[in-house]
N, C-alpha and C positions, 0 to 999 in steps of 0.2 A: 627136171629134165623130161621132155616129152617121151612118151612110150610109142615108138614107131615100129611097125612090123609090116612085112609084105602080106598082101591079101592071101597068098598061098598058105600062110600060117593058119588060116581058118580050117584047114583040113583037120587040125588038132584044136578045135575051138575051145575046149575046156581050158587049155593053157592060156589062150587069148582072154577068155572071160575072167580067169583068175587075176589077171593084171589090171582089171578095171576097178576103179574106186571113185567115190565122190571127189570131184576136183582133179581126177587123174584119168582122162579118157585114153583110149588106145586109138592111135591113128593108123589106118591101113593104107598102104601104097599099092599102086598097080602100075607096072612098067616104070618103077622108080619115082612116080609122082604121087602126091597126096590125093586120095580118092574118097575115103570114108573115115568117119569117126564113130567109135562106139563109146557111149557114155552110160553111166549108171542111171537108172530110171528116175531116181530121186533128183539127180542133177538136171535131167531133161525136163522134168515137171517144174522145177524151180526156174529154169530158163524160160519155159513157156509162160509161166506166171509173170515173170519180169517183163517179157515182151508185151503181154496183155496190158499190164499196168502202164508201161511207157506209151503204148498206143493210146490208152485212155487219157493220159496226161497231155499228149500232143493234141488230141481232139478237144480237150478242155481249154488248152491255151489258144487254139485257133478260134474256138467259140468266144472266149473272153475278148480276143482282139476284134472280132466282128461285132459282138453285142455289148461289149463293155464289161468292166469288172464290177463286182459287188463289194460294198464295204461290209464290215463285220456285222453291223446292225441289220443290213438287208439279208445277209446270209442266215443269221439267227432267226429272222422272221420266217424264212422258208422252212425251217425245221418244224414249226408248229402246224 
């Protein structure tokens, strides 16, 4: 179940921070609407790494479509 709190709860930020865990962000609302998410730094770094990897995979796929794919022997020859 999502942990949702009004942004005004940040007045007592220790309580808000205590509720944050990996995989369990705290969502803050302003005027009844979702506005912010507070996540554990480990989860943030993992998300950033995932986005970087996905971006590289998209670039690689686009390159392969433009320039063609390599078979295994061609790829192994590039290692040397």
